[in-house]
TIDOLO-152789 format. One record per residue: residue number from 1; residue in one letter; x, y, z of N, C-alpha, C in turn. Coordinates in steps of 0.2 Angstrom, whole numbers, plus 5000, padded with zeros to 4 digits. Example, Ala and Ser with C-alpha at 12.3 -4.5 7.8 and 13.67 -1.06 7.14 Angstrom:
# TIDOLO-152789
1	A	5066	4972	5039	5062	4978	5039	5066	4984	5039
2	S	5064	4989	5035	5068	4995	5036	5064	5000	5039
//
This chain:
# TIDOLO-152789
1	M	5148	4959	4923	5149	4961	4930	5143	4964	4933
2	R	5142	4962	4939	5136	4965	4942	5137	4971	4945
3	S	5133	4976	4944	5134	4983	4948	5131	4983	4955
4	K	5135	4986	4959	5133	4986	4966	5128	4992	4967
5	K	5123	4990	4971	5118	4995	4973	5120	4998	4980
6	K	5120	5005	4980	5121	5008	4986	5115	5008	4991
7	I	5117	5006	4997	5112	5005	5002	5113	5010	5008
8	S	5107	5014	5009	5107	5019	5014	5102	5018	5019
9	P	5102	5022	5025	5096	5021	5029	5090	5023	5026
10	H	5090	5028	5022	5084	5030	5018	5081	5024	5014
11	S	5085	5021	5010	5083	5015	5006	5080	5009	5010
12	L	5083	5008	5016	5081	5003	5021	5074	5005	5023
13	R	5073	5011	5025	5066	5014	5028	5061	5013	5022
14	H	5063	5015	5016	5058	5014	5010	5056	5007	5009
15	S	5061	5003	5009	5060	4996	5008	5055	4993	5014
16	Y	5057	4995	5020	5053	4992	5026	5046	4995	5025
17	A	5045	5001	5023	5038	5004	5022	5034	5000	5017
18	T	5038	4999	5011	5035	4995	5005	5033	4988	5007
19	H	5037	4985	5011	5035	4978	5013	5029	4978	5018
20	L	5029	4983	5022	5023	4983	5027	5017	4984	5023
21	I	5017	4988	5018	5011	4989	5014	5009	4983	5010
22	E	5014	4980	5007	5013	4973	5004	5010	4968	5008
23	A	5012	4968	5015	5009	4963	5019	5002	4965	5022
24	G	5000	4971	5020	4993	4972	5021	4992	4977	5027
25	V	4998	4980	5030	4997	4985	5035	4994	4991	5032
26	D	4989	4994	5036	4986	5000	5034	4991	5006	5034
27	L	4990	5010	5029	4994	5016	5028	4995	5020	5034
28	L	4989	5021	5037	4989	5025	5043	4994	5022	5049
29	E	4994	5015	5049	4998	5012	5054	5006	5013	5052
30	V	5007	5013	5045	5014	5014	5043	5016	5021	5044
31	Q	5011	5025	5043	5013	5032	5045	5015	5033	5052
32	K	5011	5030	5057	5013	5030	5064	5020	5027	5065
33	I	5021	5021	5062	5027	5017	5063	5033	5022	5061
34	L	5033	5025	5055	5038	5029	5052	5039	5036	5056
35	G	5033	5038	5059	5034	5044	5063	5032	5050	5058
36	H	5029	5049	5053	5027	5055	5049	5021	5059	5051
37	H	5021	5065	5051	5016	5069	5053	5010	5069	5048
38	S	5012	5069	5041	5007	5069	5036	5007	5063	5032
39	I	5001	5060	5031	4999	5054	5027	5002	5055	5020
40	L	5002	5061	5018	5005	5062	5011	5012	5060	5010
41	T	5016	5062	5016	5023	5060	5016	5024	5052	5016
42	T	5020	5049	5019	5020	5041	5019	5018	5039	5013
43	A	5013	5042	5010	5010	5039	5003	5016	5040	4998
44	R	5019	5046	4998	5025	5047	4993	5031	5043	4995
45	Y	5032	5041	5001	5038	5037	5003	5037	5030	5001
46	T	5031	5027	5001	5030	5020	4999	5029	5020	4991
47	H	5030	5014	4989	5028	5013	4982	5025	5006	4982
48	L	5020	5004	4977	5017	4998	4977	5019	4994	4971
49	T	5020	4987	4972	5022	4983	4967	5016	4981	4963
50	D	5017	4978	4957	5011	4975	4953	5007	4970	4957
51	G	5010	4966	4961	5006	4961	4965	5002	4965	4970
52	T	5004	4970	4973	5000	4974	4978	4994	4977	4974
53	N	4995	4980	4969	4990	4983	4965	4985	4978	4963
54	Q	4987	4972	4961	4982	4967	4959	4978	4965	4965
55	N	4981	4964	4971	4978	4962	4977	4972	4967	4978
56	A	4974	4974	4978	4969	4979	4979	4963	4979	4975
57	G	4965	4977	4968	4959	4976	4964	4954	4970	4966
58	Q	4957	4965	4968	4953	4959	4970	4949	4961	4976
59	L	4952	4965	4981	4949	4966	4987	4943	4971	4985
60	I	4944	4976	4981	4939	4980	4979	4933	4977	4975
61	N	4935	4972	4971	4930	4968	4967	4926	4964	4972
62	A	4929	4961	4977	4926	4957	4982	4921	4961	4986
63	L	4923	4967	4988	4918	4971	4991	4912	4973	4987
64	M	4913	4975	4981	4908	4977	4977	4903	4972	4975
65	N	4906	4966	4974	4902	4960	4973	4897	4958	4979
66	G	4898	4961	4985	4893	4960	4990	4887	4965	4990
67	F	4887	4969	4985	4881	4974	4985	4876	4971	4979
68	A	4870	4971	4980	4865	4970	4975	4861	4976	4974
69	I	4862	4978	4967	4858	4984	4965	4852	4983	4961
70	D	4847	4986	4963	4840	4984	4960	4837	4991	4959
71	W	4835	4993	4953	4831	4999	4952	4834	5005	4955
72	G	4841	5006	4956	4844	5011	4959	4845	5011	4966
73	K	4842	5006	4969	4843	5005	4976	4848	5000	4978
74	V	4852	5001	4984	4856	4997	4986	4853	4992	4991
75	K	4854	4986	4990	4851	4981	4995	4856	4978	5000
//
């Protein structure tokens, strides 16, 4: 038998915020959309999936691959 999951307005907000982050919406924009005064509240409110974490790693690697370092100088 399948257990029923309780849905609340809070869980819907949480899900919405998570989907926004996964879609690439900036955390500061999500903060504005949710009406949070503190970015820490927004960061705590959302959670990231493995796919989002992997995407973040790919974006960071792509950014870092754009730098050429020679003798301690960035070119």
